[in-house]
SEGUVO-263867 format. One record per residue: residue in one letter; x, y, z of N, C-alpha, C in turn. Coordinates in steps of 0.1 Angstrom, whole numbers, plus 2048, in hexadecimal, padded with zeros to 3 digits. Layout:
% residues N
AXYZXYZXYZ
...
% end
This chain:
% residues 412
M8BA34F3C48AE3543BE8A234F3C6
P89A3563CC88F3523D488434B3CC
E87E3413D287433A3CC8673423CC
S8603403C18533473C184833F3C7
G8413443D183533C3D78283403D1
P81E33A3D681133C3D080C34A3D1
N8123513DB80D35E3DE8163693DA
T8213643D482B36E3D08283733C3
P82B3803C18283863B483037F3A9
G82A37E39E83137939382F36A391
S82836339B82635539981B35338F
G81B34638A81234337E803343382
E7FE34138F7F03413947EC34F397
S7E03523937DA35F3967D235E3A3
S7D33673AC7CC3673B97BE36B3B7
P7B43643C07A53683BE7A23763C2
H79837B3BC7943893BF78A3883CB
P78C3923D47823923DF7743923DB
S77139A3D176339B3CD75D38E3C8
G7653853C27603783BD75D36F3C8
R76436F3D37613673DF75436B3E5
S7513773E674437C3EC7383783E4
R73A3783D672F3743CE72B3653D0
K73535C3D173234E3D372A34C3E1
G72E3533EB7273513F87193563F7
H7173613F07093663EE70035C3E7
R7063553DD6FE34C3D66FA3403DF
R70333C3E77003303F06F43343F9
W6F43403FF6E93444086DC345400
V6DC34A3F56D034B3ED6CA33D3EA
W6D23343E56CD3263E26C931F3EF
G6D03213FA6CB31B4076BD32140B
G6BB32D40A6AE33340D6A332E404
I6A632C3F769C3273EE6983183F2
A6A33103F66A03023FA698302406
F69A30B41069330B41D68430E41A
L68231841167431C40E66D311407
I6743093FE66D2FE3F866A2F3402
L6732F040B6702E64156642EB41E
L6642F74226592FD42A64C2FB423
M64C2FF41663F2FE40F63B2EF40E
V6442E640C6402D840B63B2D3418
G6412D742363C2D343162E2D9434
V62C2E643061F2EB4326142E442A
F6182E041E60F2DA41560A2CC41B
F6142C441F6112B74256092B9432
L60D2C343A6062C54475F72C8445
R5F42D143B5E62D44385DF2C8433
R5E62C042A5DF2B54245DC2AA42F
G5E52A94395E229F4445D62A444C
R5D62B144F5CA2B64575BD2B444F
E5BE2B64425B12B443B5AD2A543B
Q5B729C43A5B428E43A5AE28A448
K5B42904525AF28C4605A1292461
S59E29E45C5912A345E58729C456
R58B29644B58228E443580280449
A58A27B45058A26D45658226E463
A58327846B57D279478571283478
P56527E47655928747655628C484
A54E29648554A29C49154329249A
P5462924A85402884B15312894B0
A52B27C4B151C27B4B051627F4BE
A50A2844BE5032874CA50027B4D2
V50027C4DF4FF2714E94F02704ED
P4EA2654EC4DC2634F14DD263500
V4D526B5074D526D5154C726D51A
A4C42665254B726752C4B7274534
T4AC27B5344AC28853B4A1288545
E4A229055049829255A4972A055D
A48B2A556048A2B356448A2B4574
A4912BE5794912C05874832C358C
R47E2BD5974712C059C4722C45AB
Q4672C85B04662CD5BE45E2C35C6
G4622C15D345B2B85DC4612B85E9
D45D2AE5F24612AD5FF46B2A1600
I4752A260947E29760B483297619
G48628C61F48A28B62C49928B62E
I49E2906394AC29063D4AD285647
Y4B527B6444B626F64D4C426E654
V4C426765F4D02646664D1255667
N4DC24F6624DD2406624E523C66E
A4E12306734E822B67F4E621C67F
L4EF2156874ED2076894E5204696
G4DA1FC6944D11FA69F4D01EC6A4
S4CB1EA6B04C91DD6B54BB1DC6BB
V4B41D16B74A61CF6BA4A51CA6C9
A49C1CF6D149B1CA6DF48C1CA6E2
P4881BF6E947A1BF6ED4761C96F8
V46A1CD6F84651D67034661D0710
F4621C37114631BC71E4681AE71B
T4701A972447619B724474195732
V46D18A73346A183740470175740
Q47717374B47C16574D47115E757
V46A15575146014E759466143762
K46414476F46913B77845D135781
S46012A78745612479045712B79D
R44B12D7A444B1347B144812A7BC
V44711D7B84461137C244F1077BE
D4510FE7C84590F27C544F0E77C2
G4540DF7B844B0D37B44500CE7A7
Q4490C37A244C0BD7964440C378A
L44C0C67804460CC77443E0C176C
M4310C376C4280B87664260BA757
R4230C67524200C97444250D6740
V4290D773342D0E372C4230E5721
N41C0F07214100F37184130FD70D
Y4200FE7094231076FE42D1006F5
R42E1056E94381016DF44310C6DE
E44F1076DD45A1116DC45811A6D0
G45A1276D34581316C944A1366C7
D4411316CF4331366CD4311446D2
L42714A6CD4221576D24171556DC
V4191596E840F1576F340A1646F7
R3FE1646FD3F716F7033F816F712
E3F717B7183F717C7263EC17472C
G3F016B7363E616273D3E6154737
D3EC15272C3EC1447263F413B72F
L3EE12E7313F512473940111F732
L40D12073941911B73341D10E738
A41C10C7454210FF74B4190FC758
E41A0F075D4120EC76941C0E4772
I41B0E777F4230E07894190D7791
D41E0CC7954160C379D40E0CA7A8
P4010CB7A83FA0D37B23F60CB7BF
R3F80BE7BF3F20B67CA3F80BA7D8
P4050BC7D94090C07E74030CD7EB
F4000D67E33FA0E37E73EB0E27E9
E3E50D87E23D70D67E53D50D07F3
A3DF0C77F63DE0C18043E00CC80E
L3EA0D580C3EC0E08163DF0E9817
L3D90EB80C3CD0F380C3C20EC814
T3C00DF8123B60D88193B90D8828
Q3C60D782C3CA0D783A3C70E5840
G3CA0EF8383C70FD83D3B810083F
E3B10FB8353A20FD83639C0F6842
G3A10E984539D0E28513A00E985E
Q3AC0EE85F3B00F586B3A810286D
L3A510986239C11586238E111867
Q38910686237B10386737B0FF875
R3850F887A3860F5889387101891
D39010B88E391117896385120895
K37D11F88A37112788A367121894
A36711489535D10D89E3611118AC
L36E1118B03721158BD36F1248C0
L37012C8B536C13B8B735D13C8BA
E3551348B33471358B53431318C3
N34A1268C83471228D634C12C8E0
A3571338DE35C13D8E73531498E7
L34D14C8DC3441588DB3371558E3
I3321488E23261448EA3291458F9
D3351408FD33814090B33A14F910
L33F15890734016690B33316C90E
Q32916990631C16E908316169915
R31815C91831315792531A15E931
Y32816093032F16693B32B17493D
E32717B93232318993431618A93B
I30C1809382FF18093F30217C94E
A30B17295030D16E95E314179966
Y31D18095F32418B96631A19796A
A3101999613061A39642FE19F970
K2FD1939722F518E97E2FE18C98A
K30B18F98931518E99431717F997
A31517698D31616898F32516498D
I32D16B98633B167983343174986
P35017298935917D98B35D18497D
E36119097E36519797237119196B
Q37A18B97238618596D382179963
Q37817296737416795E36E16C951
L36717795136217D94536D18293C
A37718894338318E93B38B182934
T38C17793C39316C93638C16692A
Q37E16692A37716191F37816A913
R37817791537A18190A38817E904
A39217C90C39F17990639F16C8FE
T3981639023971568FB3901588ED
V3861618ED3801648E038A16B8D7
H3911748DC39B17B8D43A61718CF
Q3AA1688D73B315E8D33AE1558C7
Q3A21518C939B1498BE39A1518B1
Q39715E8B23961668A63A316789F
G3AE1688A73BC1688A13BF15B89A
S3BB1508A03BD14389A3B614288D
V3A914688D3A21468813A814E876
K3AD15A8793B316386F3C015D86A
F3C81568733D415086F3D1144866
D3C713C8693C31318603BF136853
Q3B81418533B31478463C014B83D
G3CA1508443D615383C3DD147837
Q3DD13D83F3E313083A3DB12B82E
V3CE12C82E3C61278233C912F817
D3C913D8183CC14580D3DA142807
N3E414080F3F113D80B3F1130803
A3EA1268083E91198013E311B7F3
K3D91247F23D21267E53DC12D7DC
V3E41367E13EE13D7D83F81337D3
Q3FD12B7DC4071217D84011177CE
L3F51147D03EE10B7C63ED1127B9
A3EA11F7B93E91267AC3F61277A5
Y4011287AD40E1287A741211B79F
C40A1117A240D10579A40910678B
R4011107883FD11377A40511F776
I40F11D76E41812876A41212E75D
T40F13B75E40914275241214C74D
A40F15174141815B73B415169741
P41F16F74641D17C74C41C188742
I42118673641F18F72B41C18871E
S41819071441618A70742418B6FF
G4271816F84341816F14371736EB
R4441726E84481656E245015D6EC
V44D1506EE4541486F74611436F0
G46B1416F847813B6F247812C6F3
L4841276F24861186F3483113701
R47E10770247B10170F4880FE716
L48910372349510172B4940F6735
V4870F27394850E774247A0DE73C
D47D0D173D4740C773746A0C2742
P45E0BD73E4550B874845B0AC74F
G4570AA75C45D09F7644680A476E
N46E0AF76B4780B47744720BB780
I47A0BB78B4760C279747C0D0796
V4730DA7974770E87974750EE7A4
H47D0F87A747D0FF7B447C10E7B1
A4761157BB4751237BA48212A7BA
T48C1247C049A12A7C04A31267B4
D49D1207AA4A511C79E4AA129797
T4B71287934BD13378B4B713477D
N4B61297764B11297684A2129768
P49D13175F48E13275D489126756
L47B12475747511A74F47411E740
V47212B73D47113073047313F730
V47614572547815372446E159719
I46716371D45D169714462177711
T46217B7044651886FF45A18E6F8
Q45719B6FB44C1A26F44511A76E7
V44A1A36DC44E1A76CF4451B06C8
Q4391B36CE42F1BC6C84291C46D3
P42E1D16D44381D86CC4461D46D0
I4501D96C945E1D66CC4661E36CA
T4711E46CF4791F06CF4871EE6C8
M48D1F96C549B1F86BF4A32036C5
F4B01FF6C94B92096CE4C420C6C3
F4C72196C24D221D6B94D722A6BF
S4E322E6BA4EA23A6BF4EC2446B3
V4EA2516B64ED25B6AC4F62656B2
A4FD26D6A95062776AE4FF2826B5
Q5062876BF5002916C84FD29E6C0
D5032A06B45002AC6AC4F12AC6A8
Y4EB2A06A74DD2A06A24D32A16AE
L4D82A16BA4D02A26C64C72AE6C7
P4CC2BA6C44C32C66C54B72C56BB
K4BA2C16AF4AF2C06A54A52B66AA
M4A92AA6AF4A02A06B44982A56BF
Q49E2AC6C94962B16D448C2BC6D0
Q4902C46C64872CE6C147A2C76BB
Q47C2BD6B34712B66AD4682AF6B7
L46E2A96C14662A26CB45F2AC6D4
R4652B86D745E2C26DF4522C76D8
Q4532C96CB4482CE6C243D2C36C0
G43F2B76C54352AD6C34362A66B5
H4412A76AE4432A16A144A2946A3
P4432896A044927B6A145527A698
L46027469D46C27269546B26368F
A46926268246725567C47524E67B
V47424167E48023867D47D22C674
E48622966B48421E66248F213665
A48B2076654951FC6684971F465B
Y4A41F36574A81ED64A4B01E064E
D4B11D76444BA1CC6464C81D0646
R4D11C66474E01C96484E51CF63B
E4DF1CB6304E31D06234DD1DE61F
R4D41E36284CD1EF6254C51EF619
Q4C01E36154B81E16094A91E060D
A4A51D86164971D561A4931DD626
K4881E46264831EB63247B1E163A
L47E1DF6464781D564F46C1DB656
A46D1E765B4621EC6634641FB664
T45920266845921166A453213678
G45A21C68045621F68D45922E690
S45A23169D45D23F6A146523F6AD
V46C24A6B047424C6BC46C24B6C8
L46F2436D24682426DE46E24A6E9
A47C24A6EA4822526F44912546F1
L49725E6F74A52616F64AB25E703
D4B825A7034BF2577104C1264717
N4C42637244C527072C4D427572D
Q4DD26F7254EA2737254F126F718
I4FC27671550427370951026B70D
D51326170551F25970752B261704
V53326370E53F26C70D54A266704
T54A2587035542526FC5522526ED
T5452536E95422536DA53B2606D6
G5362686DF52F2746DB5222726D5
T51B2676D950E2636D35042626DF
V4F72636DB4EC2616E44E42556DF
R4E024E6E94D82416E64C92456E4
V4C323F6DA4B52416D74AE2346D7
R4A22346DC4992286DC48D22B6D3
A48B2236C947F2246C04752196C2
L46921B6C045E2126C245820E6B5
F4562006B34501FB6A74441F26AB
T4391F36A342E1EA6A64311DB6A3
N4391D969843E1CC6954331C2693
E4281C668C41C1BD68A4201B1682
D4291B267942D1A767043919F676
N43D1A368244919C68845519C680
A4571A76784631A96704701AB678
L46E1B16844791B468D47A1A9698
F4861A469B4881996A449119E6AF
P48F19A6BC49719F6C74A619C6C4
N4AE1A66C74BD1A66C64C21A66B7
Q4B91A96AE4BD1A96A04C41B769D
F4CF1B66954D61C26914D01C7684
V4CC1D46844C61DA6784CC1E7676
N4C91ED66B4CD1FB6684C220466A
A4C420E6724B92186764BB22566D
R4B022A6694B02376614A6240668
L4AB24A66F4A32546764A126066D
R49426366C49026F66449227B66D
L49C28366B49F28E67349529A671
E49329D6644892A76604862A5651
T47C2AD64C4782AD63E47A2BA637
L4812B962C4832C56244762C761A
H4702D261B4642D56134682DD607
D4612DA5FB4632E15EF4722E25EB
A4792D75EC4872D65E84872D25D9
I4922D55D34952D25C549A2C45C4
L4922BB5BE4962AC5BE49A2A85B0
V4A529F5B04AA29A5A44AD28B5A7
P4AF28359C4B327559F4C12755A5
A4C326D5AF4CF26C5B64DA2675AD
A4D725E5A44E125959B4E7263591
A4DF26E58F4E42795864EF28158C
I4F12815994FB28959F50928359D
Q51228A59752028659552928D59E
R5352885A053F28D5A954C28E5A3
N5532995A656129B5A256929F5AE
N5752A35AC57E2A75B85792B45BE
Q5712BC5B756D2C95BC55F2C95C3
S5562C25BD5482C35C253F2B95BB
N5332B85BF5282B15B85232B95AD
F51F2B35A251A2BA5975102B258F
L5092BA5864FF2B457D5022B856F
Y4FE2B05664FE2B45584F12BA554
V4F12C75524E42CE54F4E32D0540
V4D72CC53B4D52CD52D4D22DC529
Q4DA2E151F4D82EE51A4CE2EF50F
P4C92FB50B4BF2FC5004C52F64F3
E4D22F74F04D72F24E44DA2E44E4
R4D52DD4EE4D62CE4F04E52CA4F2
T4EC2D24FA4F92CE4FF4F82CE50F
V5022C85155012C852450C2D052A
A5092D65355132DE53C5142D954B
L5202D95505222D555E51C2E0568
R5142DC57150F2E557B5122E0589
P51B2E759151D2E259E5112E45A7
V50E2DA5B05022DA5B85062D65C6
E4FE2D95D05002D55DE4F52CB5E1
V4F82BF5E64EE2B55E94EA2B75F8
R4DD2BA5FA4D82BC6074D32B060E
A4CE2A66064C829A60C4C7290601
T4C72836054C52785FB4BC26E601
E4B126B5FA4A72615FF4A42575F4
G4AA24B5F54A72415EB4AE2455DD
N4A62465D34AB24A5C64AA2595C3
V4A62615CD4A426F5CB4AD2775D4
A4B22825CF4BB28B5D74B529A5D6
A4B72A15E14B42AF5E14C02B75DF
V4C12C05D54CD2C85D24CA2D75D3
E4D52DE5D44D52ED5D34DE2F15C7
G4DA2FB5C04E22FF5B44DB2FB5A7
L4CF2F65A84C72F359C4B92F959D
K4B32FD5924A630359249C2F958F
L48F2FC5934842F35904822F3581
G4802E757C47D2E556E48A2E3565
E4962E656A4A12E45624A32D555F
V4A82D25534A92C554E4B82C0550
I4B92B45554C72AF5574C82A1550
A4D529D54E4D72905494D7286554
A4D127A5504CF26F55A4D7263557
N4DE26254C4E625654A4F125953F
N4F924F53C50425153250E25B536
F51125C54351A266548528264544
N52C25854153925553C53C25B52E
R53225F527534264519531273519
L52F27952552C28752553728F52B
Q53829B5265422A552B53C2B3528
E5422BD52C53E2CB52A53C2CD51B
G5302D151752D2D45095292C9500
T5282BC5055252B14FD5162B24F7
K5152AF4EA5082B04E45012A34E7
I4F42A44EA4EC2994EF4DF2984E7
I4D928C4E84CB28A4E24C32864EE
P4BB2904F34B228D4FF4A92824FD
Q4A727950749E26E50749726D514
K48B26651448426452048A258528
A48825853548D24D53D48624153A
P48D23553A48622853747A226540
A47021E53B46421B54346921354F
G46221655B46520F56747021656F
T47622156A48122857247D236573
N47023957446C24757547024C583
T47A25658247F25A58F475262597
N46C2695914622705984592675A0
Q45525C59A44D2525A245524C5AD
T4622495AA46B2435B446C24D5C0
A46D25A5BD46E2645C74622645D0
E4562635CA44A2635D24492585DB
N44E24C5D744E2405DF4582415EA
A4632485E746F2475F146D2525FC
I46825D5F946826860345B26760B
G45C26C61745026B62044827861F
P43E27862743528462743C29062D
% end
C-alpha cells in the first residue's frame, strides 16, 4: 500500500490556495510603501528644520566699509626705466710739465677748485737762473747788432764815395743779418725760460673736484712721469650714461627733432629717493647689436652735488606725456589670471569687477582705459570684496589723497 505524502490526495494537511498566497504578498508591498512614505516625510521634516536653524544662525553678510575714489582726468608721463652710470663731463690728470722738486701743495683732498686756482708749486730757482742767462745773452747780442748797424751806415757812406769796395759793404750787411738772427734766437730762449718758469706754478685747467693727493711735497717730479700729481673731475654739470631698447629710438628721435627736451630723472638704487633731474644730451650713433640697445647721455646741472662720478643710479626717461588721461590710484588696480581690473561702485552700493588696460603708471597714479570720468572705484579692503559685495563708501584717510599725490607725481 503506498504511503501518502504531503501532496497526495487524501492526506490529513490541506494544500494552500493560490489566491491566499497572493493576498499576503500584496499586504507586504502596501506596508513597505507606507513605511517608506513615513521615513521620507520624517527626512523632509528634519531637513527643513535644519535649514531654518541655519538660516536663523547665519545672518546676511554685513556691508564692507571701503574707501572710494572718483576717476579723474589729467596728464601723466610714460617712462622708460634703465640702469645708469654717472660720468663727469671732463676728467683731467694734472701732471708736471717740467722736472724739479715739488715744494708746496695748495689744495685739500676732495676740494672743489676753480679754473686757474694754484694747485702746486715746483722749485723755480733753476728756471729763474736760465731766464737770467737768456736775458743776458739777448742783451749782449742786441749790443752787437747795434754796433753792426752803425758800421753798416758808415760803409754805405764810404762806398758812395768810392772809398771801400762793394764786397766789404756786402760783408757788413751779412754781419748785420747774422746779429739780427742771434737776437731773435736769444729772444726765443728768453721766452722759453719764461714758459718753463710759469710751469713751476701748476694751476687747475678746469673747475671741478680734486681727488686724493698722489705725490707729496719734497719729491722730485718729472715731465715724463706716468702717474699724475692729482686728478680733477668736473661735477657741475655732470652727465649720466644709460641704455634703452632700440624700440624706443624712433619716439626719442621724433621728440628731439621737434625740439622737445626729453626729461631724465636719477633715482637711488632702491628707486625711492629722486637725486636729480636733467635732460637727454645726445644719442649714440649706433645700436649695440649684442643687446639691441642704444646708449643715451643725459646732462644734469648737479648744483647740490647729489650725483657723484661713477655712481650707479636708476634712470627714468620720460618718453612722452599722455594728456587728458583717466587717472586712478595705482593701488586700486587688481590683477587676476585674465587681466587687470577695478572694483567699480554701483548705484546700489555694491561693487562690480571692471577689466581695464593700464597705459602708464607714475608714482601712486595710473592711467587706465575702460573706465569713465567720474566713476567711483574701491580703494582698499580688496581682500573682502568680490562681485556684488555690499559696501559702505568712505572717504580716503587724511594724508593719502590720491588726487594730490597725482599732482605731485606727474609732470607738466
